[in-house]
N, C-alpha and C positions, 0 to 999 in steps of 0.2 A: 504493500500498501503506500504511494507517495503521498507527501505532507498535503498536497492540494487535494486529497481525496477526504480528509479529516476536517470536522467541525468546527473544532475548540484550535487554540492556539497550540504549536506544537513544542513539546519541550526540545531545544535546539541542543542543547550540549548530550541529550541521548538519543539526536536522530540517527537513522537508520537509513544508508545511501542503496536507494533502491537496486536491485539487481542488474546486471550488465545486457541491453538490448543484443538482440540476435546481430544486428549489425556491427556490432564492437567485440563479439563472440568470433563473427568472421577475420575481423582484423586481426583479432589475437592470432587466428590459425596463419594468416597471412605473413606477422612479424613472427613466428615460430619458424615459416620455411624460411623467412627470408635469414632468419638466424642461423638455422641449420645449414643453410648454402654456404653461409660465411663459414663454419666451422667445419665442414669440408674442404673449402677451398683453402684457409688456413694450414688445416694438419697437412695436408697434401704440400705445400710452400715448406712448411717446415720440415718435414719429413726429407724433401729435397734439397732443402739447404743442409742438411744432417746435422741438425740440432735435438732429433729424439734423445729424451734423457733415458729411455731406456731399451736398448737395442732387442728386448726379447718380445715389447709388445710390437705387434704388426700392423701394418697400414691400417688394415681393415677393422682391426679391434680400436684403435683410435678413432678411426670415425664411428663407429658402433657407441664407444666412448661420449664422444662430442654429443651425436644425436639423441644418447640416453639422457645428458644434461639439460639439453635446449627442449626436448620434447615435452616435460611438463609446463612451461610457459604456454602452450595451447589452451590452459583452462586457469591463467593466471589471473583473471579480473573474475571468472565464477567462482574457483576454490583456491582463494590467495593462498591459506595458510598450509594446504595440502602441498600447491606447487612450491612454497619456501624450504617446506620440509622435505623434499624431492630433491629440489635442485640442490639446496644445501648439504645433505648425504650424498649424493651423485655427486659431486662436486670435489668433495672432500676424497671420497674413495678412488675418483680417477686420476687425482693428482699423485694418491698414495700408489697408485697402481704404475704411474711415471707415463702417464698420458702426453705429457709435455707441453702441450700448445694451450696456453692460459687465456687467452684476450678474448676466444669466444665465449667459452665458460664463465669469465668473468661478467658477459654482459648478460648473460642468463642471468648468472646471479643477482645482478643490479636489479634487472627486472623482476624478479622475485620478491626482493626486499621490497622494493617502491611499490610494487602492486598490493604488497599488503597491509602497506600502511595507506593506498589508496582506497583502497576497496574492501579491506575485511569491514564488516559490520559491529564485529564483538572488538570494541576498542582494546580492550585489558587485554585480551589474547592477542591481537595484533602488535600491542605495543613490547609485550613479553615476550612473544615470539621472533620477533626482529633483534630484539636484545640479545637472547640466547644463539641465534643464529652468528649476530655478530661477531659475539664471546668465543663459540666456538672457533669462528674462523681464526680468529687473534689466537687462539689456544695452538689452532695447526700451524698458523704464523711461526709462533714461539717455538714451535718441534723443528722447524725448518731453519729457525735462526740458530737453536742448540746445536743441530746437525752440521750446519755450516762452520759455528765457531768449533767444536770438536774435528773437523776435517784439516787433517795436517796437509794438504796437499793443494788446499784452496791458492791461487794464485790471480794477482790484480796487475797485468802488464799494461804498461804505460800509465799507471795511475801517478798523480804528480799534483795532488792536491795538498790542503795543509791538515786533511783529515786521516787519521788512520782508514787506509781502504776496505777495511772489515767494518769497524765502527760506520765509517758513511754507508755502507750496504746496507746495514740494520738499521739507520735512520732513514733510508731511502724507503726500503721495504716497509718501515712500521709509519712514516708519514703518507706513504701514498695510499696502501690500505686505511689508515684512519680519514683519509679524505675520501675515498671512494664509499666506504659504509655509511662514514656520516651524511654524503650528499643522497645517496639511497634513502636514507630514513627521512632525513628533513625536505626531500622534494615528493615524497609519498605521503608524509603529512601534509605538508601545503597542498597538494593534489584533493585532500580528504575535504580539508578546509575550505577550499575555494570551492568545491562541488556543495557542502552545505552552505555556502554563500548566496549560491546560483539558487538553491533550494528555496530557502529563505526570502530570497529577490522574486523570485516566482510567486510564491506563496502570497508576498504583501501584494505584487501586482492583482492576482487573482482576487485578493481582499477589496484592492482599491475599484477594480471591474464591478464586483459586486455592489461595492457601496454606491457607486456612480450607476448603476442599475435599478438599486434599489431608490437614490432619490430621485430618479428619472421615473419611475413609476409613480412616486409620490409626488412629482409634480405632476404627473397626467392626471392622477387623480384628484386633487386639489384642483387642478384646472377644470376636469370635468363635474367637480360639484359646483363649482363657479359659474360654470356655464346651466349647468341643471337649473341652480339657483335663480339664475337671471332668468332663466325661461319660465320658471314656475311663478316668479314674481310678476312679468309682463303679460305672461299669458292668461295666468290662473284668473287676475284681478279684472281684466279687460273682457273677456269673456264671461267672467261673472257678472258684471256689468252691462253688458249685452244682452246676457239672458233677461235679466231683471228689466231692462227697459222695454225689451221685446214682448216679455209677458205683460206689459202693464199696458203697452200699447194694443197688443190683441184684446184686451179686456175692454179698452174705451173705446176702440177703432168706431163701433156701431153710435156710442152714445156721446162722445166728446173728440171731437175730429181732432180740434187745434191741440187739446193734451197728446193725443195720440203721435200726432204728429211732433210735437216735441220730444216725447221720449224716442222716437226714432232719428231725430235728429242728431240726440244724444247717444244711439248707437252707432250713427255713422260716424260722428267725430270720436268715440270711442275705440271705432274700427281704424280709425287713422291714426290716432294716438299709438294704437298696439303695433303697428305698420311702421311707424317713424321708430320706435322702440328698438324694434326686432330687427330696422335696418340698421341705427346703431350699432347694436349688439354683433350684429354679422361684421359690420364695417372694424369693431374691435378685435374680433377673432380674427379677421384675415391682414390685420397689419404686422408687419415685421416684428420677431421679438424683441428686437434694440431699438424700434423705432421711439425715440422720443416723443413725449406728451403732446410737443407743440407741433410735432410734424401728422397728428390726427388727421383725417379729412375732415375738414368744418361742418359737415353733415353729421358726422358721428357726434362733435363735440356739441353742437346745436341739438342733437335728439337726447343728452345725457339730461335727466330730470334734476332738480334742484329742489330748496327750499320755496322758491318763488312758484313751482308748479304745484305746490301741496292745495292751494284753494280750488283751482281747477280737478284737481284730484278729487278733494272731497265732494265738490258740485256733482261730478259726473255718476256718483255714487248715489245721489238724490233721486229717489221715486216716487210713485203714487203711495208704497205701502212704507216708504222709507224717508225719515226728515232727518235731515244732515245738520251740523253745525260747526264751524270752525274758527278759532279765536287764538290771537297770537298775544303772550303775556311779557312783558319786560323789553329792555333797551335791543334790538335785533344789533346781532354784531357779525362780522362776518365768519364763517368754519368752512374748515377745506371741504374739497369737493368731496371725497371720500365719506367725511360724514355726514354730508348734506343728501350725497344719493342714500346712505344708508338709514337715515331718516325718513327720507322718502319711499325707501321699497318696504320700511318695517310699517308706515302706515298704510301702504298700498296693501300688504298682505293682511294688517288687522282689519280693513275693511271688508276685504275678500271675504274673510272667515265670517264676519257680520253678515253680509249680502247671506253666501250661502248655507250658513249654518243656526245663525243665534233666532231668524225669526223675531228680529229687534224691529220696533216702530221708529227708534229715535237712534243717533249716535253723535255721540259729541267729539270731536279732535279738538284737543289744546297743545300749543309750541309752546315752548317756555323759555327766555333765554335768561340763565340765574348765571351768577357770578362763578360757579363750581363748573357750569357748561350747560348744554342743551337737554332739554326735555319734552319728548313728545309723550301724549298721552290719550288715550283712544278706549270710549267706554260708549255701552249700549244698556238699553234697559231689556235685552233677550234672556235666554234662557243658557246662554254659555255655547261652545263651540260643537256639543253634543248632546244626544240625547234621544230620548225616543220619538219616532217620527222622522227623525232629521236626517240627511244622507252623513256618512262616516267621512273623516280627513284621512289622509295618508299620514299627517304628521311632520309634512316636510318643510310646509308651512312655518311652524312654530321653529323646528331645527335651524330653517334658514336664516330665520330672526335673529335668534340667539347668536349664530355665526357671526352675522353682519354683527352686532353690539360687541360680541367678544373681540373681534377684529379691532377695535376702536378703544379697549379697556374699557367698556361701557357694562350697565347693570340692565336685564331685563326682567320684569314683572310680570308675569300672566293669571290669571284666573277671576275667579267670581267674587263681584261685589259682595259685602253685608248686605247692603241695603235692596241688591237684583240685580242681576245684568253680567255684563264681564267688562273686564278690564283689561287693557295691555299698557303699559309703560317702562318706555326706553330712556336710558339716561345716556348722554355721550359726553365723559369729563372732557374739561378744556383748560391747557396750562395756565396759570394763575394770572391775570390781568390788571392792567394798571391802565385805568381811563387817563389819557393827557386832557389837558384842558381844551384845548381842540375838538376832543371828542374821538381822537384817534386809539388806536390800540398798541399798546408797549409791551414786547413781550418783557 
């Protein structure tokens, strides 16, 4: 299992490297074949130069020993510990037999130590296995040095340096082997750490991608809710008003044509208002995401309702069976476009509920400009938004009102009044204001 398949944060110090892929295992076979070819070539060359350490070992046996030392690296990434053990043992046995050629077997040993550090998933075992092999190799080197020291016929023709030739040979062998084995250990460890960092980066990238997807989905859902809220406010109110006015016109068309004509005029005006608001909403939806407010189409800006449109909204709700009243209290002061639109929509939804559900005979809308903010209150003398014999609403209207008020940090109160009827009260707080002498608002 890779780290990207886990839901929780992996513990990176205990991270386990995924097994090698088939392509990587095929590459190991190719590397082993290349090293084997090098082993055969060097054995032939060394024998041809007369540098065989043991004349009893034939060319064929030397080739077989070289192939035996190299063969385990075929599975060096799949089974690194077994490869290291096999190469280490065969390396010492081949040298003890007097194979002579040492370059290519050393390459195989380097690859085995490196691969154990880079691929062994059990890190403690990988560490001690490499240390054990390196110590064994130095023990073997020590044995060879002891043999060199006790050899009475060792000669160093042409030696002219300041050090004793025998001491120089010992220092050279020890230094070269120390660099060789420490390099294999170090680069294997670095390969493991690099793979772990890459896995961590891939995990972080995947987490970031998922987070971006979640944010995108959240933004889409929020936008859909906003669109649904706007469509509900626009369509539900205007259709309800048109239905009430059309019903009133139908009832009086034979007895009071003037009143019927007035009701039908209201239906026509309400339909036009609905079309204008829908056109404005569609204009906003078609606008580019980065388009500034000042660049919005003129028709979109004009169609967005504000507090000045409240009297017309209330008046359009009036019908033969519903009396409406609208009043403004306090000294009006400018509010933001968002607050104005929210006040309008809350009033619109409250009036829609009155028309559709309350069976009220009168409704009173009051807009108050207070020092602490703007308050709108809609009360009626009906029997609430639900009850026997009345159509049940979806509840989206109240949810939409709460969302609109909550966006501006305001408060919404809805419920029946003690004296009868229903009340909707929304408060939109405003920043503290000081009235300048000239009447201007100062933050």
